[in-house]
C-alpha positions as CSV (number, residue, x, y, z in Angstrom):
1,M,99.9,186.3,69.9
2,S,96.0,185.9,70.0
3,D,92.9,186.7,67.5
4,T,90.0,189.2,68.5
5,R,86.5,189.1,66.8
6,L,84.9,191.6,65.7
7,K,81.5,192.0,64.1
8,I,81.3,195.6,62.4
9,T,78.2,197.0,61.2
10,G,77.8,199.9,59.0
11,M,80.2,199.0,56.2
12,T,79.0,199.6,52.5
13,C,82.6,199.5,50.5
14,A,86.1,198.8,50.0
15,H,86.8,202.1,51.3
16,C,85.0,201.1,54.6
17,V,87.1,198.0,54.5
18,R,90.1,200.4,54.3
19,A,89.1,202.6,56.5
20,V,88.9,200.3,59.7
21,T,91.7,198.4,58.4
22,K,93.7,201.2,59.3
23,A,92.1,202.4,62.5
24,L,92.2,199.1,63.4
25,E,96.3,198.6,62.7
26,G,96.7,202.0,64.1
27,V,95.7,200.8,67.7
28,P,98.9,199.8,70.0
29,G,99.5,195.7,70.5
30,V,97.4,195.1,66.6
31,E,100.2,193.4,64.5
32,K,97.7,192.8,61.5
33,A,93.8,193.5,60.5
34,D,91.9,191.0,58.7
35,V,88.5,193.0,57.6
36,T,85.9,191.6,55.3
37,L,82.8,193.3,53.9
38,E,80.8,190.1,53.6
39,P,79.6,189.3,56.7
40,G,81.2,192.6,58.3
41,E,83.9,191.3,60.6
42,A,87.7,192.0,61.4
43,V,89.9,189.7,62.8
44,V,92.5,191.3,64.6
45,H,95.9,189.7,65.3
46,G,98.1,190.5,68.2
47,K,97.1,191.5,71.6
48,A,95.0,194.8,71.9
49,D,92.7,196.1,74.2
50,T,89.3,195.3,72.9
51,T,87.9,198.6,73.9
52,A,90.0,200.6,72.0
53,L,89.7,198.5,69.4
54,I,85.9,199.5,69.6
55,T,86.3,202.9,70.0
56,V,88.8,203.4,66.8
57,V,85.6,201.8,64.7
58,E,83.3,203.7,66.1
59,E,85.5,206.9,65.6
60,E,85.4,206.1,61.6
61,G,81.4,205.7,62.0
62,Y,80.8,202.1,62.2
63,K,79.4,200.1,65.3
64,A,81.5,197.0,66.1
65,E,80.9,194.4,68.8
66,V,83.2,191.5,69.8
67,R,82.2,188.1,68.6
68,G,82.4,185.2,71.1
């Protein structure tokens, strides 16, 4: 299992965190997603395509980029 860290911008509340978590956990290969409002980050556990992760976050209305 590997972890992917994403910087997520645009989240403002707990509802945002739940929406992003649900979206990320729906991506094939994701075992779990830990999303935090501050500092606006997600740690995705599993082996998933990073492009797919970013796409689902953006479909929810937020911006995402891979953190190094």
